[in-house]
C-alpha positions in Angstrom: 148.7 103.2 99.7 150.7 105.8 97.7 150.1 106.1 93.9 153.3 108.1 93.3 157.0 107.4 93.3 159.9 109.8 93.7 161.8 111.2 90.7 165.5 110.3 91.0 166.6 113.4 89.2 164.3 115.6 91.2 163.6 114.0 94.6 161.0 116.7 95.5 158.9 115.7 92.5 156.6 112.7 92.4 155.9 110.7 89.2 152.6 108.8 88.7 152.8 105.0 88.9 152.1 103.2 85.6 148.8 101.6 84.9 150.4 98.2 85.0 151.8 98.9 88.5 148.3 100.0 89.6 146.8 96.8 88.3 149.5 94.8 90.1 148.9 96.5 93.4 145.1 96.1 93.0 145.6 92.4 92.3 147.8 92.1 95.4 145.1 93.9 97.5 142.4 91.5 96.2 144.5 88.5 97.0 145.4 89.8 100.4 141.7 90.4 101.3 140.3 87.6 99.3 138.1 86.3 102.1 136.3 89.6 102.3 135.7 89.8 98.5 134.4 86.2 98.6 131.9 87.2 101.2 130.9 90.1 99.0 130.0 87.9 96.1 126.5 86.8 97.3 125.6 90.4 98.0 126.6 91.4 94.5 124.7 88.5 93.0 121.6 89.4 94.9 121.6 93.0 93.6 122.4 92.0 90.1 119.7 89.2 89.9 116.9 90.8 91.9 117.5 94.6 91.7 119.2 95.4 88.4 118.2 92.6 86.1 114.5 93.2 86.5 114.9 96.8 85.5 114.6 95.9 81.9 111.0 95.0 82.6 110.3 98.8 82.9 110.1 98.8 79.1 106.6 97.5 79.3 105.5 101.0 80.4 106.0 101.9 76.7 104.3 98.9 75.3 101.0 97.1 75.3 102.4 94.1 77.1 101.1 90.7 76.2 102.4 87.9 78.5 101.8 85.4 75.7 104.3 87.1 73.3 106.7 88.4 75.9 108.3 91.8 76.6 110.2 92.3 73.4 107.5 91.2 71.0 104.7 93.3 72.6 103.5 96.3 70.6 105.3 99.6 71.2 102.9 102.4 72.1 105.3 105.1 73.4 103.8 107.4 76.0 100.2 106.2 75.6 99.9 104.8 79.2 101.5 107.9 80.7 99.0 110.1 78.9 96.1 107.9 80.1 97.3 108.2 83.7 97.8 112.0 83.5 94.3 112.4 81.9 92.7 110.0 84.3 89.8 111.2 86.5 91.7 109.8 89.5 95.1 111.3 88.8 94.8 114.4 91.0 93.1 112.5 93.8 95.7 109.8 94.2 98.5 112.3 93.7 97.1 114.5 96.5 96.5 111.6 98.8 100.0 110.2 98.3 101.6 113.6 98.9 99.5 114.4 102.0 100.0 111.0 103.7 103.7 111.1 103.0 103.9 114.7 104.2 102.1 113.8 107.4 104.4 110.9 108.0 107.4 113.2 107.5 106.0 115.9 109.8 104.7 113.7 112.7 106.3 110.2 112.4 109.9 111.2 111.6 110.3 113.6 114.5 108.5 111.2 116.9 111.5 108.8 116.8 113.9 111.7 117.4 111.9 113.0 120.4 111.6 109.5 121.9 115.4 109.0 121.6 116.1 112.4 123.2 113.7 111.6 126.1 115.2 108.2 126.6 118.7 109.7 126.6 117.7 112.0 129.5 116.4 109.1 131.6 118.8 108.2 134.4 117.0 105.0 135.6 118.3 102.2 133.4 115.5 99.9 134.5 112.8 102.4 133.5 114.7 103.1 130.2 114.9 99.4 129.3 111.2 98.9 130.1 110.2 101.8 127.9 112.4 100.7 125.1 111.1 97.1 125.2 107.4 98.3 125.2 108.1 100.7 122.3 109.9 98.1 120.2 107.3 95.4 120.5 104.7 96.7 118.0 107.4 96.6 115.2 107.5 92.8 115.5 103.7 92.4 115.1 102.6 91.3 111.7 101.1 94.1 109.6 98.0 92.0 109.0 97.6 91.5 112.8 98.1 95.2 113.4 95.4 96.1 110.8 93.1 93.6 112.4 93.7 95.2 115.8 93.0 98.6 114.3 89.7 97.4 112.7 88.6 95.8 116.0 89.5 98.8 118.2 87.8 101.3 115.9 84.5 99.4 115.4 81.4 101.2 116.8 81.5 98.7 119.7 85.3 98.8 120.0 87.5 99.9 122.8 88.2 103.4 121.3 84.4 104.2 121.1 83.8 102.9 124.6 86.6 105.0 126.0 85.4 108.1 124.3 81.8 107.5 125.4 82.9 106.9 129.0 84.6 110.3 129.3 81.8 112.1 127.4 83.8 113.2 124.4 81.2 111.7 122.0 77.5 111.1 122.4 77.2 108.2 120.0 79.6 105.6 118.6 81.6 106.6 115.5 82.4 104.1 112.7 85.9 105.6 112.0 86.8 103.2 109.2 84.0 104.3 106.9 84.5 108.0 107.4 87.1 109.3 104.9 88.1 112.3 107.1 89.5 109.9 109.7 91.6 107.7 107.5 94.8 109.7 107.3 94.8 110.2 111.1 94.3 106.5 111.7 97.0 105.6 109.1 99.7 108.0 110.4 98.9 107.5 114.1 99.0 103.7 113.9 102.2 104.0 112.0 103.8 106.1 114.7 102.7 103.6 117.3 104.1 100.6 115.4 107.4 102.2 114.3 108.5 104.9 116.7 110.4 102.6 119.0 112.3 100.7 116.3 113.1 104.0 114.4 114.6 105.5 117.5 117.3 102.8 117.8 119.6 104.5 115.2 119.2 107.9 117.0 120.0 106.3 120.3 123.1 104.7 118.7 124.1 108.2 117.4 123.6 109.7 120.9 125.8 107.0 122.4 128.7 108.2 120.2 128.7 111.8 121.5 131.8 112.5 123.6 130.8 112.6 127.3 133.5 115.2 128.0 131.3 117.7 126.1 128.6 117.3 128.7 131.1 117.5 131.5 132.5 120.8 130.1 128.9 122.1 129.7 128.1 121.3 133.4 131.3 123.2 134.5 130.2 126.2 132.4 126.8 126.1 134.2 124.7 124.7 131.4 121.5 123.0 132.4 119.9 119.9 130.9 117.9 121.9 128.3 121.0 123.8 127.1 123.1 120.7 127.0 120.5 119.0 124.7 120.1 122.1 122.5 123.8 122.9 122.1 125.4 119.4 122.4 122.9 116.6 121.8 121.1 118.0 118.8 124.2 119.1 117.0 125.7 115.7 117.6 122.6 114.1 116.3 122.2 116.3 113.3 124.3 114.4 110.7 122.2 111.2 111.4 119.0 113.2 111.2 120.0 114.7 107.9 120.9 111.4 106.3 117.7 109.7 107.4 115.7 112.7 106.3 117.3 112.4 102.8 116.4 108.7 102.7 112.8 109.4 103.8 112.3 112.1 101.2 113.8 109.7 98.6 110.9 107.4 99.4 108.4 110.3 99.7 106.0 108.9 97.0 106.2 105.4 98.4 103.3 105.0 100.8 102.7 101.7 102.5 100.0 100.6 100.1 99.8 97.1 101.7 98.5 98.7 104.9 96.2 101.0 103.0 94.7 98.0 101.1 94.1 96.2 104.4 92.3 99.3 105.9 90.6 101.2 103.1 87.2 100.6 101.5 85.3 102.3 98.7 83.8 104.8 101.2 87.3 106.1 102.1 88.9 106.1 98.6 88.6 109.9 98.6 91.3 110.3 101.2 92.9 106.8 101.3 93.5 105.9 97.6 97.2 106.4 96.8 99.4 105.6 93.8 100.5 102.3 95.3 96.9 101.1 95.9 95.8 102.4 92.5 98.6 100.4 90.8 97.6 97.3 92.8 94.0 97.5 91.6 94.8 98.3 87.9 97.8 96.0 87.7 96.9 92.9 89.8 93.1 93.0 89.9 92.5 94.2 86.3 95.8 92.8 84.9 96.7 96.1 83.1 100.4 95.6 83.5 101.7 98.2 81.0 99.5 101.0 82.5 100.6 100.2 86.1 104.3 99.9 85.0 104.0 103.5 83.6 102.5 104.7 86.8 105.2 103.0 88.8 107.9 104.4 86.6 106.5 107.9 87.0 106.5 107.4 90.8 110.2 106.2 90.7 111.3 109.2 88.6 109.7 111.6 91.1 111.4 109.9 94.1 114.8 109.9 92.3 114.5 113.6 91.5 113.6 114.4 95.1 116.5 112.4 96.4 119.0 114.2 94.1 117.6 117.6 95.0 117.4 117.1 98.8 120.9 115.5 98.8 122.4 118.5 97.1 120.6 120.9 99.4 121.8 118.9 102.5 125.4 118.9 101.2 125.5 122.7 100.9 123.5 123.6 103.9 124.1 120.9 106.5 127.4 119.6 105.2 126.0 116.0 105.3 124.8 113.9 102.4 124.6 110.4 101.0 127.3 111.1 98.5 
């Protein structure tokens, strides 16, 4: 809808519409699409009530929160809890573990979904393709508690994994994987790929379906094989989706699935398994140190926000694709 009107004295020149006219047009637009705006109201209320309103609670990171006196009447202590966290004996351990697990997920889990989508895109048998998709999707719908129970059972000294390794001669005696810290990150990332690769590939398959088929036809005429078609047509067509999802993943870089870690780790694996999320759970829920854990969580959120801004700016300049 135009926001200018023609000048009667100078037809080639446009004059801006007054603010009152703009408001009138906006009101007409709202009335015209009122059903859509009414449908939007529950979504707005959800974000206001459950996402934005609770943000004021972050102030307890700067206070010694006492639930009996409330947030506003608790004693103000400034950066005391942040200093305690940075000076903590466990600070570098949980920061290292959080970064390493997130990095491994980004290196191995994120490309796995892309590779699966590319492979499925090359399959010509629709029956085989649907079977593979169904099998790869199923683990996503299994409860995380059930998945962790399966992992624990499979990795026991008398579990199926040890039996398979013993049968092929790769090991001489059973390994108790879950009490050896060096195996935890491999178990965590590997089981995450198994559970999420199929579901994560859906959005890439949708993006592949949107690539113009005439591009492949032209490539075949020019003599391009399957590999060159994928390299010069499929991947470039998929790149905007890859960049957007990569930005979102890096924006959650410091958020590791602590619920799964809590279900799998134990004191013997803290050295490689303890992350910021699990540390916050123990100090905040178990020890009821709410102000300290709020400070840790706020630190985590600030790092994620900074990474999101930086990566989005880089992607906008280099890949010409960004969230905003």
